[in-house]
N, C-alpha and C positions, 0 to 999 in steps of 0.2 A: 645555352646554359646561363642561368642568372649570375650576375656579378655580385661579389661580396662587398661589404662596407670597406674592407681594406683595399680591394681593387679600385673602388671609386676614389679613395683617398690617394692611392698611388698615382692614378691618372691625373688627379687634380694637381698634385705636386709636380708632376712632369710638365704639365701645362704652365704652371707658375714659373718653374725653372727656365722653361723656354722663353717666357716673357722676361725673366730676369736677365737672360743672355742679351736680349735685344736692348733693354734699357741700359745695361752696363756698357754696351758699345757706344750708346748715345751719351753716356756720362750721367745717367740717372740711376739712383740706387732704389731697389725694390722695397716694398713694405713687408713687414714680418709675415711669414707663412701662416703660423698659428699663434694666437695669443697665449700667454703663459698658462692661463687657467682654462683653456678650451680643450676639449677632447672630441674625437670623432663621434658623431651621433650613433646611437644604437649599440655601443660596446658595453658589455656588462663588466662588473668589477671583480677582480680576484683579490682577496684580502690576504696579505702576507704577514705572518706573525713568527716570533721566536727565532730559532736558529735553523739555518739551511745546512744540513750535515751530509746530504747526498747531492750529487750533481743534478741541477735543475735548470729547466729552460722556461723563460718568460716570453710569451709570444706577443705579437702586435694585435691579436684578435680580442684582447680584453685590456682594461685598464687595471694596473696592479697598484693596490693601495696598501701602504705600510701601516700596520697597527703597532706602534711603538718602534723600538729599535730592532731591526731585522739583521741578523749576523750570518755571514757566510763563513763556515769553519770546517774543521775536521777533514781537510783534503777535498772538500766539495768545490765545484766550479758553478757559478751562476752565469748562464748564458742568456743574454737579452737580445732578442731579434730586432732587426731594423724596423723602425716605426713604432716601437713599443713606448708606452707612457707609464711612468712610475710616479705615484703621488704620495705626499706625506703631509700630515698636520703637525701641530706643535707637539714636540716630544718624540716624533718619529725620525728615524735616520736609517740609512743603509750603510752597514759596516762590513767590510771585507777583512776578516782577521788574517793574520800572517800565515795561517794554515789553509786559507781558502784562496780562490781566484775569481776574477770577474772577466767575462768575455762579452763586452758590450760593443758590437760593431754595427753601427748604422751606415747609412749611405747619404750622399748629397741630397737625394730626393726623399729619403725616409730616415731622418735622424732619430736617435733615441733621446727622449726628454724626461728629466726628473724634475718635478716642480710641485706647485701648490695643488690642492684638491680642485677638481672640476667644479665649476659653479661658484667659486669663491673669488674675491678680489685678490689678485696676486700682489703680495707685498713682501718686503724683506722679512726674513726670519719666520716665514710661515711653517717651516719644517727644519729638521736638523742639518741635512746635507749628506754628502757622500764622503766616507772616510775609508781609505785603503791602507792596510798595514803590510809590512814585508819583513824580510830577514836580512836586510843589508846593513853594513856597518854604520855606526853613529857614535857620538861621544857622550860621555856621562853614563848614568845608569849603573848597573851592576854586571860583572863579567860572568854571567851564568846563563846565557841564552841556551835554549834546548836545541836538539838536532833540527836543522832547518827542514821543514816539511817532512819530518819524521826520520830522514836518513842522512841529512847533510851535516856540515860541520857544526860544532857547538862550543860553548864556553866563551863567547864574545859578549860585548856590551849589549845590554837590552834595557829598555825603559818601561816602566809601568805607571807613568804619570798622566795618562790620558783617561778622561772619565768614560769614554765610549769603547776604548780598545783595551783588551786584557793586558797585552804587552806587545812591544814591537822592537825591531832591530835584531841583529845577529851577525853571522860571519860571512855571508854569501853576497858579494858585491853584485853578482849577475843574477840574483834572485828574480823570479818571474811571478808577479802578482796578477798577470793577465794582460788584457788589451782593451783600450778604449779608443774608438774612432767615430767621428761624427756623432758626438754626444753633447747635449745641453744640460747643464746643472743650474737650475734657476731658484733663486729666492731662499736658499738654505742658510741657516745661521753660519755654518762652517764652510759653505761653498764646497770646494774639493780639497781634501786634506790627504797628504801622502806621507805616511809615517814609516821611516826606515824602508822605503820601497826601493827595489833593486833595478839595475839597468836592463834586465831581461824583460821588464814590463814595457809595453808599447803604449804611449800616449800621444795622440796627434789629432788635430781637427776637433778640438774640444773647446766649448764656450762655457764660462762660468758667469752668470748674470745675476745681479741683485743680491749678492751674498751679504750677510750682515757683518761678520767679524773679519772678513778677508776673502779674496777670490780664490787663489791657489796657494796652498801652504805646504812646504816641505820641512819635515823635521828629520834631519839626517838622511841617509840613504844615498843612492847613486843614480836615481831615476833620471832619464832624459826627457825633455819636453820639446815638442815641435808643433808649430801651427796651433798656438793657444790664444784665445781671446777672452779678456776679462772686461766686463762692462758693469757700470753702476754698482760696484761693490764697495762697502764701507771699510773704514780703517786702513786697509792696504789692498792694492790690487794683487800683488804677489809678495810672499814673504818666505824666508827660509831661516833655519836655525839648526843647531845640533849636529853640524858637520856634513851638510849636503854638498856633494861634490859632483853633481850631475852637469849635463850640458843642455843648452837650450838654443833654439833658433826660430825665428818668425814668431815673436811673442808680442802681442798687441794688448796694451793696457790703457783703457780709457777711464780716468778717474772722474766721478760725478762732480757736479758743480759745487755741492755742499762740502767737498773737501776729502782729505785722506792722503795717504802716502802712496806713490806709484809702486815702488819696489822697496821693501824693508828687509834687509838681510843682516843676520847676526850669527855669531858662533855659539857662545854660551855666556849669558850675562854673569853667572856665578863663577865661571872658569873660562875666561876669554882665550886662554892658550890651550884649551882642551883639544885633543886629537882624536879622530881626524878633524881637521879644521874645515869649516864651511868655505868652499872655494869653487863655486860654479864657473863655467866658461859659457858666455852667452854671445850670440851674434844676431844681428837684425832684430833689434828691440825698439818698439815705439811706445813711449810713455807720454800720454796726453791728458791734460786736465781741461775739462769743459769750461766755458766762460763762467767766472765766479759771480754769484749774486751778491747784492749789497749785504755786508755783515758776515760774509762767510770767513772761516778761519784761514790762517796761513797754511800753505800746503808745500810738500817737498816731493820732488820727482824721484830721487834715489837716495836712500839712507842706508849706510853700512856702519855697523857698530859691533862693539864687544868681541873683537877678534876675527870678524869675518873678512876673508879675502874674496876676490872676484876678478875675473878678466872679462871685460865687456867691450865689444867692438861693434861698429855700425849701429850706434845708439842715437835715437831721436828723443829728446826731452823737450816738451813744449807746453807753455801755458801755466807753469808753476811759479809760486813766489820764490822758491829756492830750488836750484837745480840739484845740488849735491850736499849731503850732510854726512860727515864722517865723525863718529862719536866713539870715545874710548881709546885709551893709549894703545891697546893691543891692535886695533885696526889702523890707527895712525902709523904705527911702526911698520905696517906692511905696505905703505904707499911707495910705489916705485918698484916693488918686488912682487908680492902676492896680490896686491891691489892695484890694478891697472885699468884705465879707461882711455880708449883711443878711437879715432875715426868716428866722428859723429857730428850732430847738429844740435845746438842748444838754442831754442827759440822762445821769445816772449817770457823770459824769466826775469823777475825783479833783481835777483842776486844769484851769482854762480855758487858761492859757498854760504854756509849757514853762519850768520853773525851771532851765534849764541855765546861765543867767548867762553866755552866750557873748560878751556885749558887742557883738554885731553890731547889736542894736537899742539905742537910747539908754537905754531903761528896762528892758531885758531882758524877763522874762515879763510885766511890767506893761503893756508895749505890746500884747502879744497879748491880754491880758485886756481891755484897753480896747476892742479891736476887737469883742469879743464881749459886752461890757456895753453893750447897745444896746436901745433901746425896742422894736425889732422882733424881738429875740431873747429867747426864754424859756429860763431855766435851771431844770431839774427835778432836784431832789436826793432827793426822797422815793422810797424803794425801791418802795413799793406803787404809786405813780403812774407810775414808770418802766415797770413790768411791764404796766401798763394802757394804755401808749401804743400798742402794736401788738397785733394779734390773736395772732401767735406769731412775731414777728420775731427773737426770741432763741433759737428752737428750732433745734437742729442738724439734726434728722432731718426734721421736718415744718414748715418755716417758712411763715408767712403774714405778708406785709409790709403788709397793709391796716391803716390807722391808726384809732384810736378817739378820740372826743371832739372838741369844737369848737375846741380849742386849735390844731389843725393848720390850721384855716381862719382863725382870728383873727390868726395871726402870719404870714400869707402875703401875697404880692404877685403880681399878674398879670404874666406875662412879656410882653415886647414883641411886637407884631403885626408879623411880618416874613416870614411864609410858612414858617418852620421850627417855631417853638414852638406847641404846642397850648395853648389858654387854660385852664390848670389852676391855679387860685389856691388851692393848699394846700401845706403843708410836706411835704417828703419825696417819695419816688418811688411810694409805695403810696397808692392812692386812699382817702380816708376813708370808712369805712362810714356816717358821718353824711350823706354825699352820696348814696350808693346802697347800701343794705343788702344788695342781692342781686347786686352786681357780681362779676365773675370776674376775678382778676388775669391780666394778659396772659401770664404765664409758666405759667399753670395747664394741666396736661395734657401737657407735653412737656419741661420742664426736669428737670435732675438735682437731686434734693433732698438726699440724704444727704451729710453732710460727712465728709471723710476723718478717721478717728480721730486725735486729736492724739498726737504722739510726745513723751512726757514725760521721756525720757532726755536729759540735757544734758552737754556738756563746755564747755571754755573755750578761747579762742584768744588768743594774745598775740604781739606782734611789733614790728618797727620798719619804717617806710617811709622809704627813702632813695633818693637819686640819686647815681650816681658823679660827676656834674657839679656838683651843688649841695649834697650832704649830706642831712641829715634833713629830712623834710617836717614843717612846724609847722602844725597846725590843719587837716589834710586829713581828709576823711571816709572811713572804712573800713566796709564792710558785709559781713556773712556771715550766712546763715541767718535773715534777718529782723531781725538786730541791727545796730546801727551805733554807731560811736564816733568821736570827734575825736582825732587824734594830738596828743600833748603836744609841748613844745618840742624834745625830743630825738627826735621821730619815733615814739615808742612808743605802743602802743594795747593795750587789753584788751577782748575781747568775751566776756561771760559768758552762760551759758545758751543756748549754740548747740546745736541739735539734733545728735544723733550721726549719723555717716555722712559721706559725701563732701560737703564744703562749699566752694563757690566763694567765695573771699575777694576782694573788689574794693576798690580805691582809686578812689572815684568823683569826687573833686575834687583838684586840685593847682594849683601856681603856673602862671602864664602861661608858655608855652614848654615845658611838660612834657606828655608823652603820657599821657592818662588816657582811659578807665579802664585800670588795671593789674589783672591778675587772676592768681590761682593757685588750685588746688584742693588742699585738705588733708583728711585724714581725722580727724574728731572722735570721740574715745572718751569714754564716759560717765565723769564724775568726773575727767577728766584734762585738764590744760592743755597745749595743743599749740602749737608754734611756727609762726607764719605770717608770717615776714618777707617784704616785697615790695620790689622794686627797680624804679624808674621811670627812663625815659630823658628827659633834659631838654637843651635847648640851653644851652651855657655862657653866663654873663653876665659883664660887666665890672664889677669892684668898684673903686671909688675911695675913697681915705681920706676925702675931703670928705663922703661920705654918712654917716659914722659920728659919733655924738655921745656926749659924756661929761657926766654930771651929778653934782654933789655932793649927797649926801642928808643925812647927819649923822654926828657922831663921826668914824670913819674909813671910813664906808661910801660907795661910789660906784656909779653905774649907767651901763652902756653900752647904747646903743640901736643896733639894726641894721635899716634899712628895706629891705634887699635880699632877694630871693627865693632866698637861698643862705646856707649857714652860712659865717661869716667868722671866720677865726682872727686874733686881734690880740694884741699885747703891751702891757704897761703898766709904768711905773716911777714911783717917787716921786723927784722931781728932787733930785739931790745926795746920794742914799742908795743902798744896795745892794738896797733893797726893790723887787721887781717880780714879774712873772708872765705867764702866757699864758692867754687865754680863747678858747673856741670860742663865738662869739655865734650863737644859733639864727637861722634865717631868720625873716622876719616871718611871723606867722600869716596864713592866707588871709583872715580876717575883720578883720585889724588893719593899722595903718600901719607898725608896727615891733615887734621883739622887745625885751625888756628883760632885762638880766643884772646882778644885784647882786654886788659883790665888796668885800672889806675889805682895807685896807692894814695893815701892821704899823707902819710909820713914819708920822709926821704931817708933811704937807707937800703941795706941789703935785704933782698926778698928771698924767702924760702918757699918751695913748693912741696907739699906732702900728699902722699896717697896711702890711706889706711895707717896713718901714723908714721910712715917711713918717708924720710926725706928723698924726694925724687931729683931735685935740682936746686941750685942756688945761684943768684945773680945779684951783683952790686949795682947800685944806681950810679951810672957814669957821669951824671950831671950834665949831659948834653942837652942843649936847648932844642925844642921841636921847631921845625921850619914853619913859618906863618902860612 
């Protein structure tokens, strides 16, 4: 009986896997099985369009091409067979709505691949990516979720703020959006996004490679992750927000040389105390940054902000400029209780804490450093020892994340026994060779190895973030191309070393009552500074004179304080003289209680502060001399 193309392909993969076993024992890592834009010869294409509303199976006998955004909804399940290939161009994406499910179960020898069209050069952002929505709890939104999957609980928080998903979130923590195993998601703008996905969903042995805006993203939900690999993805390898409370184990994140954040976790920038609070529990996590090229931007291994909690153990962070950055008073207040990091290795980082001096933590970077200066955490600064930590974890083309030495065992803690975690008492996601010298990494034989070549041409972005209702944003976070900045009191920001090309610019945090994120796309040119002003929509707020305060400093210097989330224009005068003026008091910074504006009088005497003609405060000149 003649063999089919699929049978030939399976035989080839089995032979390659056998070779992978041999070279893995010898300490050599295999080359990729298939290039991202290759497909088995002779397979015809199936074009998928519109909505999938009845249960459907995609086989490995054809290449499935997405024509635009394809949605799985109305109780349908999309089953994808082992070895199947799904391709998308610009504007195409695969979206599993919260009323649908995906059943994508590949095998070690026949993984399922979602990527660029056959015959094209595989590059980041060639298609939209994979988005899965669910009915699990999250914070924010409106309390009017429909019955989960038609019959479940209703009336819980749901969000409708995603451009590709109609709505997500709900009441069912154990909601099941399907299963993914042995799946590669390559070169999508969004990578893999999980919106309100529940713990009944099974995700393991998944690689996200070459994603544009982030590798794996969770917005709310309770989904658990196990055996996940993120490579060459921009902005952030993994990020969460909106109250994600899932678990994770054996998470491998390799940040490309051109930069980005390894893990970026937040709760809610507009409402940091919103419940449920983002509070994942993670074990066996490796966050590695490849050797940085000349001129590459500063990078951070782990950033937690705006109310996110987390418990992370058996953590390896290596190769970053900054190991840990905690931003926002809400997250700082969780240190030692809901925010705990223990048992790990910090290697090759220039600084333990972020020296941004943002004031959101009482001691600034010192607080972050104290979190990592722990008896259970080892800091490795010797370059020779750093390179000896992993077999080839810093290799862009042939990575091998297996660890070397007993240090990875001596600094570890066993995870809890709860039916999810496997009892692996070692640091990082790669099994130590001291445990099993002939072990084969779980990703051997089917993952994509080679990293997208870094783009080393940079430009700069500058602009102002304002609201017609409240004026300039003070202390908001702006992101573009893997870079981020905090706006100054006048709303201005500058982002240096942004990669050339089309760059989505986002305001990811803002005052309460303002709609974020705000985004626009600008074109960055090499060596050129491009304007990227952004305008946000906010609900107006009522300003009263009694909220404003005036303080005498020294000499003829005074200070005005504004605790409002809006720019406030005031006038002042020196009583009994013609001396006076007008001040635009910046809004309070997001991480502070008020803004402060210093001004000097010409005359010496009692100064009065007015808002809308009403006296807000008055202070006499104390006559104290200013220190030289």
